[in-house]
Every structure is written in C-alpha cells, then in structure tokens.
C-alpha positions as CSV (number, residue, x, y, z in Angstrom):
1,M,8.0,10.8,12.7
2,A,5.3,13.5,13.1
3,K,6.2,17.0,13.0
4,A,4.6,19.7,14.6
5,R,5.2,23.1,13.4
6,N,3.4,24.9,16.5
7,K,3.4,23.5,20.4
8,R,0.4,24.0,23.0
9,S,1.2,26.7,25.2
10,G,-0.3,28.8,28.1
11,D,-1.6,31.5,26.1
12,R,-4.8,31.6,24.7
13,R,-3.5,33.0,21.5
14,A,-1.6,30.0,20.8
15,A,-4.6,27.7,21.6
16,A,-6.2,29.3,18.7
17,E,-3.9,28.7,16.3
18,P,-3.5,25.8,13.7
19,V,-1.9,22.5,14.9
20,V,0.0,20.8,11.7
21,E,1.4,17.7,11.8
22,T,2.7,15.4,9.2
23,V,0.9,12.3,9.1
24,D,0.6,8.9,7.2
25,G,-1.5,10.2,4.6
26,G,0.2,13.4,4.3
27,L,0.1,17.1,5.8
28,A,-2.7,17.3,8.6
29,E,-4.2,20.7,9.8
30,L,-6.5,21.2,12.5
31,V,-8.1,24.6,12.2
32,P,-10.1,26.9,14.5
33,D,-13.8,27.5,14.2
34,R,-14.0,31.3,14.8
35,D,-17.6,30.9,15.5
36,R,-17.2,27.5,17.7
37,P,-14.7,28.2,20.6
38,R,-13.7,24.3,20.9
39,A,-14.5,23.4,17.1
40,R,-12.0,22.4,15.0
41,T,-11.6,21.7,10.8
42,L,-9.2,18.8,9.9
43,L,-7.5,19.5,6.6
44,L,-5.3,16.7,4.8
45,D,-3.0,18.1,2.3
46,G,-5.5,21.1,2.0
47,A,-8.4,18.9,1.6
48,P,-11.3,19.8,4.3
49,Q,-12.1,16.3,5.9
50,S,-13.8,16.5,8.8
51,H,-15.3,19.2,11.7
52,V,-15.9,18.4,15.3
53,D,-17.1,20.5,17.8
54,L,-16.1,19.1,21.4
55,D,-19.0,21.4,22.9
56,D,-21.4,19.7,20.4
57,P,-20.5,16.6,19.0
58,T,-24.5,16.4,17.5
59,Y,-23.2,19.5,15.3
60,L,-22.5,18.2,11.4
61,A,-21.0,21.5,9.4
62,F,-20.2,19.4,6.7
63,E,-23.2,18.8,3.9
64,Y,-22.4,15.2,3.3
65,Q,-22.1,14.6,7.2
66,R,-25.4,15.9,8.0
67,R,-26.6,13.6,5.6
68,L,-25.4,10.4,7.2
69,G,-26.1,12.0,10.6
70,H,-29.7,11.6,9.0
71,V,-29.2,7.9,8.3
72,I,-28.0,7.6,11.7
73,D,-31.1,9.3,13.4
74,L,-33.2,6.8,11.0
75,V,-31.3,3.6,11.5
76,A,-33.1,2.5,14.8
77,P,-35.8,4.4,17.1
78,P,-34.2,7.7,18.6
79,G,-31.8,7.2,21.7
80,R,-31.9,3.3,21.0
81,P,-28.0,2.1,21.2
82,V,-26.4,0.5,18.2
83,H,-23.5,-1.5,16.7
84,A,-22.0,1.0,14.7
85,V,-19.1,0.3,12.1
86,H,-17.0,3.5,10.5
87,L,-14.3,2.7,8.0
88,G,-12.2,5.8,7.4
89,G,-12.3,8.0,11.1
90,G,-10.7,11.4,10.1
91,A,-11.8,13.1,13.2
92,L,-14.0,10.6,14.5
93,T,-16.9,12.9,13.9
94,L,-19.7,10.7,13.0
95,A,-18.6,8.3,15.8
96,R,-18.8,11.1,18.4
97,Y,-22.2,12.2,16.4
98,T,-23.6,8.3,17.3
99,A,-22.2,8.3,21.0
100,A,-23.8,11.4,21.6
101,T,-27.4,10.8,20.1
102,R,-27.4,7.2,20.5
103,P,-25.6,6.4,24.2
104,R,-24.2,3.2,25.1
105,S,-23.9,2.4,21.7
106,T,-20.7,0.0,20.7
107,Q,-18.8,1.5,17.8
108,Q,-15.7,0.2,15.7
109,V,-13.7,2.6,13.8
110,V,-11.2,1.4,11.0
111,E,-8.4,3.9,10.2
112,R,-5.5,3.2,8.5
113,D,-3.9,6.6,9.5
114,A,-2.2,5.7,12.9
115,A,-0.4,8.9,12.8
116,L,-3.7,10.6,12.3
117,V,-5.5,8.8,15.0
118,R,-2.9,9.9,17.6
119,L,-3.3,13.4,16.6
120,V,-7.0,13.7,16.9
121,R,-7.1,11.6,20.1
122,R,-4.5,14.1,21.5
123,E,-6.1,17.4,20.1
124,L,-9.8,16.5,19.9
125,P,-10.1,13.8,22.9
126,L,-12.7,11.6,22.6
127,D,-15.5,11.2,25.5
128,P,-14.2,8.9,27.9
129,G,-17.7,7.2,28.7
130,A,-18.0,6.8,24.3
131,R,-17.7,3.0,23.5
132,I,-15.6,4.0,20.4
133,R,-12.8,1.6,19.5
134,V,-10.0,2.6,17.0
135,R,-8.0,0.4,14.9
136,S,-5.6,1.4,12.7
137,A,-5.8,-0.6,9.9
138,D,-6.9,-0.9,5.9
139,A,-10.7,-0.8,6.1
140,R,-11.1,-4.0,3.9
141,E,-9.0,-5.8,6.1
142,G,-10.4,-4.2,9.4
143,L,-13.9,-5.0,8.3
144,A,-12.7,-8.8,7.6
145,K,-12.3,-9.1,11.8
146,V,-15.9,-8.0,12.1
147,P,-18.3,-11.0,12.8
148,D,-20.9,-11.9,11.0
149,G,-24.0,-9.7,11.1
150,W,-22.5,-7.8,13.8
151,A,-23.2,-4.0,12.7
152,D,-26.7,-2.3,12.6
153,L,-25.1,0.3,10.7
154,L,-22.0,0.4,8.8
155,I,-20.6,4.1,7.2
156,A,-17.6,3.9,4.5
157,D,-16.1,7.3,4.5
158,V,-12.8,6.4,3.0
159,F,-10.4,9.0,1.1
160,G,-6.7,8.8,0.4
161,G,-5.4,11.7,-1.9
162,A,-9.1,12.6,-2.0
163,R,-10.0,9.8,-3.7
164,T,-12.0,6.4,-2.7
165,P,-9.3,3.6,-3.1
166,A,-10.4,1.0,-5.7
167,H,-10.6,-2.2,-3.4
168,L,-13.2,-0.3,-1.4
169,T,-15.6,0.0,-4.5
170,S,-16.1,-3.6,-5.8
171,T,-19.0,-6.1,-5.4
172,E,-16.4,-8.2,-3.3
173,F,-15.7,-5.5,-1.1
174,L,-19.8,-5.1,-0.7
175,G,-19.8,-8.9,-0.2
176,E,-17.5,-8.3,3.1
177,V,-20.2,-4.9,4.1
178,R,-23.3,-7.2,3.7
179,R,-21.6,-10.2,5.8
180,V,-21.2,-7.6,8.7
181,V,-24.5,-5.5,8.4
182,G,-27.2,-7.6,10.3
183,P,-30.7,-8.1,9.3
184,G,-32.3,-5.0,8.9
185,G,-29.5,-3.2,9.2
186,V,-27.8,-0.2,7.0
187,Y,-24.8,0.4,4.9
188,A,-24.1,4.2,4.4
189,A,-21.3,5.3,2.0
190,N,-19.8,8.7,1.0
191,V,-19.1,8.6,-2.7
192,A,-17.3,11.8,-4.1
193,D,-17.9,12.3,-8.4
194,G,-18.4,14.7,-10.9
195,P,-19.6,14.6,-14.6
196,P,-20.0,12.8,-16.1
197,L,-21.0,10.8,-12.8
198,A,-19.3,7.4,-14.4
199,H,-18.2,6.4,-11.2
200,L,-21.5,7.1,-9.0
201,R,-23.2,5.0,-11.4
202,G,-21.2,2.2,-11.1
203,Q,-21.1,2.5,-7.6
204,I,-25.1,2.1,-7.6
205,A,-25.1,-1.0,-9.7
206,T,-22.6,-2.4,-7.5
207,A,-24.6,-1.8,-4.4
208,A,-27.8,-2.8,-6.3
209,A,-26.1,-6.1,-6.9
210,V,-25.4,-6.7,-3.0
211,F,-28.4,-4.9,-1.3
212,P,-32.1,-5.3,-2.8
213,E,-33.0,-1.8,-1.3
214,L,-30.8,1.6,-1.9
215,A,-31.1,5.1,-1.8
216,L,-29.2,8.5,-2.7
217,V,-29.1,11.4,-1.5
218,A,-27.3,14.6,-2.6
219,D,-27.1,18.2,-4.1
220,P,-29.5,18.5,-7.1
221,A,-26.5,20.0,-9.0
222,V,-24.4,17.1,-8.3
223,L,-27.1,14.3,-9.6
224,R,-27.6,16.5,-12.9
225,G,-23.9,16.6,-13.4
226,K,-23.5,20.2,-13.1
227,R,-20.1,20.0,-10.4
228,F,-18.1,17.6,-8.5
229,G,-19.4,16.8,-5.3
230,N,-20.6,14.1,-2.3
231,A,-23.5,11.9,-2.5
232,V,-24.7,9.4,0.1
233,L,-25.5,6.0,-0.9
234,V,-27.9,4.0,1.5
235,A,-28.4,0.1,1.2
236,S,-29.7,-2.2,3.4
237,D,-31.7,-5.7,2.9
238,R,-35.2,-3.9,4.2
239,P,-37.1,-1.0,3.2
240,L,-35.4,2.1,3.7
241,P,-37.3,5.2,5.8
242,V,-37.2,7.2,2.2
243,A,-39.8,9.7,3.4
244,E,-38.3,10.5,6.7
245,L,-35.2,10.7,4.7
246,T,-36.3,13.1,1.9
247,R,-37.8,15.7,4.3
248,R,-34.7,15.7,6.3
249,A,-32.3,16.1,3.1
250,A,-34.7,18.8,2.1
251,S,-34.7,20.8,5.2
252,D,-31.1,21.1,5.6
253,P,-29.3,24.1,4.9
254,H,-28.2,22.7,1.7
255,P,-31.3,21.3,0.6
256,G,-30.6,17.7,-0.9
257,R,-32.7,15.6,-3.4
258,V,-33.4,12.0,-2.6
259,E,-33.5,9.1,-5.4
260,H,-34.9,5.7,-5.3
261,G,-36.9,3.0,-6.7
262,R,-37.1,3.1,-10.5
263,A,-35.9,6.6,-10.6
264,L,-32.8,5.8,-8.9
265,A,-32.8,2.9,-11.5
266,D,-33.3,4.9,-14.5
267,F,-30.4,7.3,-13.2
268,T,-28.3,4.5,-13.3
269,G,-28.4,4.3,-16.9
270,G,-27.2,0.6,-17.0
271,A,-24.1,0.9,-15.6
272,A,-22.3,-2.5,-14.8
273,P,-21.1,-3.4,-11.1
274,V,-17.5,-2.9,-10.4
275,T,-15.5,-5.9,-9.6
276,D,-12.1,-5.9,-7.7
277,A,-10.5,-7.1,-11.6
278,S,-12.1,-3.7,-12.9
279,A,-12.0,-1.4,-10.0
280,T,-10.5,2.0,-9.8
281,A,-10.3,4.7,-7.5
282,S,-12.8,7.5,-7.2
283,P,-11.7,10.4,-9.7
284,A,-9.8,13.0,-8.2
285,P,-11.5,16.3,-7.4
286,P,-11.0,19.4,-9.4
287,P,-8.8,22.1,-7.8
288,S,-11.5,24.7,-7.6
289,V,-13.3,22.3,-5.1
290,F,-11.3,23.2,-2.1
291,Q,-10.9,26.9,-3.3
C-alpha cells in the first residue's frame, strides 16, 4: 500500500508542499512549481517524469514534451479532434495537452503503474469533459487490445527505472503499433540515449523496417553524441510535415534539429533493426543528468 509522507490540510503552506508516495514503480513526488501556483512536477525515484499546470494544460515545460506537442499540433488541422493512444501515462501531460488543443478527442492511456495513476488522478484531476480513458496494463498488452487502425496518433513514452523496457523496442512491437495506427496516422516515440548512440540508431532502423516515412527531432548536442538526452522519433505511412516541424523545433527555448531522408539514413549508420530476440532496455542515464 502506498504511504503518504504528508497529508492535505487547509492551510496554504501545506498545499504548497510536495506530495510524496510509494507507487508500484518507486518513490513518486509531486513537487510544486514556484512560478505556477497549480503546477506540479512528477519525479519517480528522483528522475523528472512530467510537468502539469492545471491552469494551463497547453504549457509543456519539458523539452522532449514540447517536441511531442509539435507532433500533436501537426497530426491534423488545428482543433480537429483525433483518436490518440498514449503508451506511458506519467502525469497525463500529453493527454491533457491533446484534450485542450483538440477538444472532443478520444484518448486511451496505457500506464502500468496503477498506484501512480491513482495518485495523479487524486492530486492532479483531469478535466471532467476530457475523453481520456486510463487503463492500468503493460504497454504492449494494452496496445494489443486497441482495434486495428483506430489511432490517428500513437505516442510511446514508457520508462521503468529511467529505461525503456526491452519489449517496447522491437520490430514486433512496432508491428503492433503499425496495426493500430490508421492510414495517414502518426507514431511518435521518446527515445533516450547517450554516446555512442547505439540504442537510438537501432530504434531508427527498427522504425524504418515498419514505416516508410521517418523524422527525428533532438538537441544538436545529443545528435553529435556530446551528451545523454531525449530524441523524438516520428513515423508514418505518409510524408511528414518536416518543414513545419523543423521551424517549430528551431524556435523552441532549447532549439532542436530535425533529421529526415538521406541525412537520417546516414545518421543511422547501417544499424540493424531490433527484434524481440535481440532487444535490450534503453541505456540508463548517467547520474549527472538529474543533478
């Protein structure tokens, strides 16, 4: 059973204190944002996972989530509702963003950590009008229950102990993704890696074995192998809006670079697609990443 270190109280000081509980995946903390009264950052075992502002769900504080937000913005004409699947829930930041920017969207979130889901629902309640269903299940098992071609958008942002589980990195997994993503739909994944970027290159090769159109968005220093960080891999069966994605990524507070086509193939460097038989979890980030 989860243990709370602090309880809610009526005084304003208590309301601004972190909420700390043990969940299935470790120690979860919801830390107040000094600059945003109703915003919280979710940490799991000290690693930042999500940021939510209940007053402004369109605010994306994390660099990689801003890039996934660009994908959400470009998956369909502005404001048009979509069918979206989120593998990995965290604090439901991107599901909230989709609901705010694309009202009447229907969304399914698959989050294995049931205790975390309860904590987030209690402390950061969803808008009652949002059509967001949260299922507590393993991401791949939950994906298997989504009908063929149902999703306009599928986002994978799954980490256990700061690493993406091995069974969510293979061509077999991507085959299930392709089954669920409808014609013209988009798949986007948060991929974390550092030098020598073998995991990232393998994930690009794996996606290329399943989807004909790819793009990658990341900090230039990450792409050069200078530091550990996040890259957003985008895939579809149709041409991607690379020019607009490039413009948006370049205008972010921490500008990102977009690779696609021949440049992305060259970056992959002949890496082989990953299969269930060869899959390993993504590399653990160095301790300095969270300092």
